[in-house]
N, C-alpha and C positions, 0 to 999 in steps of 0.2 A: 634491527640492531640491538635496541635495548627495551623494546616494548614488552610490557608484562613483567619486567624486572623491578622489584620493589626494594626497599631498604635505603639507608642513607648513602648517598653518593658524594665522595669528596673529590674535587677537581683541583689539581695543583697547577698554578701558573709557574711552571718549573723554572724558567729563566729568571723571573722576578725573585724566586726564593734562593736560587744559587748565587745570584748577584748579592743578595743580602747576606748570605752565608759567607761569601768571599770577603766582604767588607767587615763582617762581624766577627770572624774567626782569624786569629793572627796567622800571617803567612809563614810563621815559624813551624806550623803544623805541616810536616813533610813526610813523603814516602822514604823508604830506606835509601833510595838513590839520590835523595835531596830535592826531588820535585815537590813543589807545594801541592798539598791536597786539602787545603783549608775549605774550599768550596764543596768538595766531595764529602768530607766528614761533616761539615756544617749542615749540608742538605740532609744527610742521613739522620743527624740529630734532630733536625726540624721534623722530618717525617715520623720519627719515633715519638716525639712529643705530641704531634697532631693525632696520631693513631691512638695513643694512650688517653689523651684528653677528650677526644670526640668520637671515638669508636665507629668509624665508617664501616659499612658493609662492603662498599666498593670504592676503589681508589684508582684514579687515572692521573698520570704525570703528563700534562699537556705541553707540547713543545712548539717552538717557533720554527716550522719548516721554511717559512719566509717571513722575516721580521719586518719587511717593508714591501708588501706586495705591489707589483707594478700597476694593478688595477686601481689601487688607492692613490698611487703617485700620479697616475694619469689624470685623476680628478683634482688632486691638490698637490702640485709639484713640490711644495715645501715640506710635505709629510716626512718627518724624521730625517730630512736632508742633512741636518747638522751632525747627525750621528753616523754618516756614511764614511767608512775608511777607504773603500775602494769600490768603484762602480764596475759591474759585470754586465756585458751585453746579453749573455746567456745565464740564466739562473739568478738567485738572489744577490743583491749587493752585499759586500762585506761590511759588518757593523764594527764600530770602534769598541773593542773589548780589551781590558787590561791584559798585558802579555802573559802573565802567569795564570790567568783564568782560562784563556782559550784552550790550552792543552788538557784542562780538567773536564771539559764538557764531554768529550768522548768517553772518559772514564765513568762519569756519572751515568751516561747512557748504558754502558756495559754492565754496571753494577745493578741498575734498575732492572735491566732485562734478565740478569742472572737471578735476581730476587723473585722475579715473576710479577713485578708491579707493572700494570698496563702502561704503555708509553705511546702516545699518539701525537703525530705531527702530520699535517696534510699539505702537499705542495700548493704554493700560491696563497697560503693562509697563515695567519698568526695564531699563536696559542689562544688568544682571546676569542677567535672565531671558533676554534675547536671547543673551547669552554662553552661558548654561546650555543653551539649545536647540541652538545651533550645535555646542557641544561634544558633546551627546548624539548628534547625527547624523554627526559627523565620523568618517571611516574611517582617517585618518592621525593623526600626532602634532599636538598643539594647544599653542600658547603663548598664555596669557592674560596680557595686560599691564595691571596694575591697581595702584593704591595702596590698594585696599580689601581687607582681610583676609577679608571675607565669602566671597570667591571661592576661598579655600583649600579649601572643601568640594568643589570640582571636581577637585582634584588626584588623579590616578589613574596610578600607575606602569605598570600593566598595559596601559593604553591610550595611554601617552605623553602624558598631560595634565599640564602643569606651569604654575605661576604665576610670571611674571617681575615681581617686586615692587621698584619703584624705591626705593633707599635714599638716593641722591643723584642728582638728575636722572634720566636713564636711562643714564648712563655706568656707574653702579654699581647693578647689579641683583642681588637675591637670587633665585637660581634655585630655586624652592620645589618640592621633590618630597616624597614620603612620608617619606624619611629626615629631612629638615629639619623636617617637621611633628611627627614622633615626638620628635625632640630638643627642640624648643621647647615643644610642647604635650602630648606623650604620646599623640597620636591620629593616625589617618590622615585622608585627605580626607573620607571618609564620616563619620568621627567628629567632624570639626571643626564641622559644623552642630549636632550635639547639644551639643557643648561650648559653642558660642556661645549656644545657646538657654538652657542652664542658667546660664551666667555672666552673660548679659545684655550689653547694649551701649548705654551712655548716649548715644553719638553718633547712634544710630538710634532712641532712645527705647524700647528694649527693656528691660523691668525685670529679667528673669532671675528666678531663684529666690532670694529673700532668704537670705543666709547661705551660699550655695553659690558660692564664687569659682572662679577658673580652675583652681587646683591641686586643689581638692576635686572639681570636676566631672571632671577628668582621672582622678582616683583612682576615682571611681564608675564611669566608663565602662570603665576597666581591669578593675574587679571584676565588673561586670554586663553588659558588652558593648555596650549601646546604650541609648538613652532608654527604649525599651519594657522592656528588662531592668531598668532602674533603677526604673521605676514599678511593675513586677511585684514587685520586692523590697520595696516599701513595704507591700504586702499580705501579705508572707511574714514571719511573726514570727521565722523562723530566719535570715533574711538579715542579713548583717553591716552594719547601719546603726546609727549612734548614734541615741539617742532624739530629739535635736534635728534630725538630718538627716531622719529619718522624718517628724517633725511638719512640717518646712518643706516637704518634697516633697508631703506629703499636702495641705497647705493651698494649694499652688501648682497643684493639678490643673486648675482652670479655665484658667490661663495655659498650662500644658503642653499642654493639649488643642488649643489653637488656634495656639500659637507655631510649631510645626513648619512649617505652611504659609506662615507669614510669613518665617521664617528661611531655609528652603530655596529656592534659586532654581528657577524653573520650567524644565521641560525640554520643554514642549509648546506653546511660543509659535508662532502661525501666521506663519512667516517668509515673506517674499516670494521669488519666484524671481529670483535675482540672481546676476550673474557676480562671483565672489569672487577671481578671478585677480589677482595683483599686476600693476598696469598697467605696461606697458613704454613707453608714450607717453601723453601727456595725452588725455583724452576730448574736451576742448574747448580746443584750443590758443589760439584767438583770445580766448575768454572768460577763459582763464587769464592771458593777457597784460594784458588790461584790469584784472583784479583785482590783478595784480602791481604795476602802475603806480599804481592808485588807492590801494592800501593800503601801498605801499612795502615789499613782501615781500622784495626784494633777495636777499641771499646765502642766506637760509633756504630760499627756494623753489628757487633755482638748484642748491643742493647736493642737495636731494631729487630734483629732476628728473634730475640727473646720476647719482644712485644708481639710480633706477628704470630709466634707459635703458642702464645699464652692461651 
């Protein structure tokens, strides 16, 4: 799929970015027919800035084909449960999305396809898993652009994998490497998944281990190395755990046993054979012109085209 391909790969957590664009660009930005296109134009501006500032050789817009995979829900039923708008027996559940954002997502997909920017979503997997698999196969440096800290687990200095985390738009990015993770959380990329598992994450419906917050989790990981080391310490009376920590971790065994598969992004998603090269010209110029006029994409699209063709 990607073996032997070198150069800098940029992976976009697309939904994370268009949500940010939606809330960061006024909904007064509209198409000629009055339909809001703030997320569409905001995302195009984001991509333009990212390509200008970081000059990737390859670019993939990673998509959520399934934002709440059933295999994760079967392991932890509360996983993202509070964000379900409608349950579906067949196919992904419907996610709560602002009314004026939902209609913009198909437009985003059409525009990306007409531009020739690789767009990848895989059934039964989240964008995070697509990102994890592209990262696992990459042979050059990788920039992951996301507003989701879950992907910090992929940071790996030895392989040149870093997370570009937007602090304000995409003009101000936190370039997250292992030094940043150690300073903020006391762990490296690999340790971040264990930290998140122990701490829990209410925004994803992950309960964590009661009484084990972020600082305690970091201390336990520093002491015992990883999650397996911590759970082994629970059974070792000589291990330096407080009685309450030992009790809480012991009681949390059923959660700990399944949570790792939920929290860790997949690295074995069946990715399509796709050209990830940064496009230098639109794949479908005529189709792109139609979209530009219909949706009033104006300067946002023109700036990105100028950057891609420069």
